[in-house]
N, C-alpha and C positions, 0 to 999 in steps of 0.2 A: 762273725767268728764263733765257732763252738768253743765251749769250755774245754780246757785240758785238765783231766782228772787222773790222779794216781790214788787208788783206793787200796787199803791194806786189810785183808780178811785174816784175822789172827786165828780163826777156827777155835778148836778146844786146846789152846796153848797159853802158857803163862799163868802164874798166880796173880792175884790183884796187886801185890807189891811189885812183882816183876813187870806187870803191865804198866803201872805208873812210871817205872823207870824207863821202859821202852818209849812211852809217850813223851817223857821229858827229853829223851835223846832225839826224837823226831822234831820236837819244838826247837831244840838247840841247833839242829842241822838245817832248819828251814831257811836261815839267813843266806845260805849258799845256793838257793834255788830261785829261779826266775819267779817273780811274783804272779805271773800269769798262770802258773801251775797250781791247781787246787788239790789239797790233800784231804783224804777221808780215811779214818781208821775205824775198824770194826772189832772191838774187843769182845770177849765173852760177857754175858749179862752181868756177872758178878763184879765186873770192873767198871761198868758204864759210869756210875756216879762219880767215882774218883778221877777217871780219865777225862770226863767233861770238865771237872775243876781245873785239871792241868792244862787243858787246851783252850779254855775260855779266853777269848780276846786275841788268840794267836792266828786265826784264820783257818785252823784245822777243824774240819767238821767230824763229828762222831756218828757212827752208824751202829745199829744193832745187827746181829747176824740172822735174825728171824723174829717173828712175832706170832701171837695166837690168831686163830681165825675168828675167835669170838671176842666180844667186847669185855665180858666179865662173867663170873659164875663159878660153878663147881667143876673146874677143869684143873685138877691137881698137876702141878709142875709146869703149867703154862705161864707165859708172861705176855700181858696185853700191850697193844700199841699205846694205850693211854698211859700205862705205867712207864713205858719207854719214853714217851714224849715229855712226861712230867720231869724227867731228869735233864732235859735240855738237849737230848739227842735229836739229830736232824734227819737221818736216813735209816732205812731198814733194807737189808738184803733179803730178797724173796726168790724162791725157786732155784736156789743153788743146786748144782748137780748132786751134791751129797745128800741134800734134803730129799730130792726126787728119788735117788737110788736107794738110800738106806731107810728112809722114813715114809716112802710111798706117797709123797706129795703129788697131787694131781692138779690139773687146771681148775677143777671145781674148788679145791681147797685154796689155791692161790688167788682166785677171784674174791673169795671171802676175805683173805688177808689184805688184798688191795683195798677193799672197802674200809677196813679198819685203819690202814695206813693213812688214807686220805681224810678219813673222819677225824684224825688226830693231827692233821697238818704236818705229817711226815712225808718224806720223799722216798719212793721205792728205787732200789737198784735191782732190776728184774733180770734174772739169769736164764739163758737159753743155751742149747747146744746138743750135739748128737753124740751117741755112743760109737764105739769102734765098729760094731757090726752094722750099724746104720750107715756109717761113712763108707765101709767096704761094699755095702749093697747099693751104693749110689743114692741113698735116701736122705742125705744130710740136709739138702735144701728143703725137702718136704717136711722133715722133722722140725726144723727151725721155724719155717713158715707156720706150721700148726701151733707151735708154742706161742707165737706172736698173736695169731688170729684168735686163739681160745682165751687169751687173757688181755693183752694190750689193746686189742681191737674193741674191747668192752669199755675202755676209758673214754671220758669226755675230753675234748681237745685241751681244756685247761688243766686236766689231770695229766694228760699225755706230755704236756710241756714240762712238767716237773719230774718226769720219769727218766731214769738212766737205764740203759740196756747194757748187759754184760754178756758177751759171747764166750762160752767155754767149750773148746773142742775137747770133749771128755775123752775122746779116743787118743789124745796126745798127752794125757796127764797120767803119769805113772805106768805107761805101757811100753816105754822105750822108743815109741814113735815120736817124731817131731813135726809140729806144724810150722811151715815156713811163713815168713812175713807175707809172701804173695798169697798163700792160702788164707791167712787171716784177713787180708784186704779183700779177697774174693768174697768171703762170707760177710764181712762187714758191709760191703757195697750191696750185696743181696738183701741184707737186713734193712738197710736204708731204703732201698727201692720198694721192699714189701711194706714198710711203714708209710711210704709216700702214697701207696695205693689206697690207704685209708685216711691218712691225715694230711696229704698234700705237702706243701712246702714247709709245714711245721717240722717235718722229718729232717730237713736240712740242719736244724738246730739241735737235734737229738744227739746226746753224747752216747757213743757206743764204745764200751771198754772191752779190751781183750783179756780174757781170763785163762790163758793157756801157758802158765809157767813163765811169765815174763821175769827176766833177771837183769842185773846191771849190764851183762855182756850182750844181750839181744834186744834190750828195750829201745835203743836208738833206731835200729832198723825197723822195728815194729811201729814205733810212733811216727816214723817218716811217711807211712802210708796214709793216703788221703782220707780214708774213712775210719781209721783207728785213732780214737780220741783220748787214749790213755789205757790204763790197765787196772784190772782187779787182781791184786797181787796176793799170793798165798805165802809160801815159805820165805821168800825174800822180804816180806813185810815184818818178819820177826827179828830182824836186825836193823837197827836204826840207820847204820851206814849204808846198807844195801838199799833200803827203802828210799833214802835221800838220793842215792846214786841213780836210781830209776827216775826220780823226779828231775834230775839234772840231764836226763837223756833227751829232753826237748830242745 
C-alpha cells in the first residue's frame, strides 16, 4: 500500500504568528482524520523553526517550499538545504510551477537542488506539469515525461524511493478551466508508467500527489482514483478546517 499524503503549500502567505496558529489548528483537527493519512505542511522559510516546534511529535511533517542549488557561500538571500535540515524539517518542494514560471528554474538547476536535498537527508516533493498552451497542443504527456527524464531519472534507486511526485495541471490553475478526476487519473497513470520504465516495480510505491486546486468538495472523487495518492494543496491549506476536511476525504 502506498502512503496517503495531504501536503499543504502555504506559498507566500501568513505571518509567523499566523502560521503558528494555523499549524496548531491542524494539529487539533488531526484527531478526526484516519491515522493512515500523512500530513505535510510547507510554511514560508521565516516560519519553519516555530512550526517544527508546534508539530513535533504529532506525526505532521514539515516541508520547505524551496532550497538553494548550492551548499553555502556568497549567495545573498538564498537558504541552503543544510540550514533547512538543521531545523528538523523533513521535506523540500522542488520545481513548483511558480518557481519554473516566475524564477526561470530549469532542470539543470533542479538537478543541483536534488543533490543538496539528498546530501542533507531531506526528501523532495518534485513538481511537474504542463501549461495551457502545451495541453491544447497535445504536448502534455511529452512535457511531463521530459520533466521526469531530465531530473528524476538521474536519481539512484535509493533516492527515488524517498521522492514524492506532485502533478500540477498548470493549465487548470487560475484559468477558469477545470481538470476532471479522470484527467488527473490519466496523467497520474502515465507518470507511474514512465517511472516504471526507469525504476521498475519501485514505481508502484511512489506517491504521486495531485496539485490542481484540490478542495474539500472535490477531494473525495480525486482521491478515489487508483493512481492519485493525495494532494499538494494550495489555497485550501490556509484554513485548518478545509485542510482537515481534505484529509477526511479518504
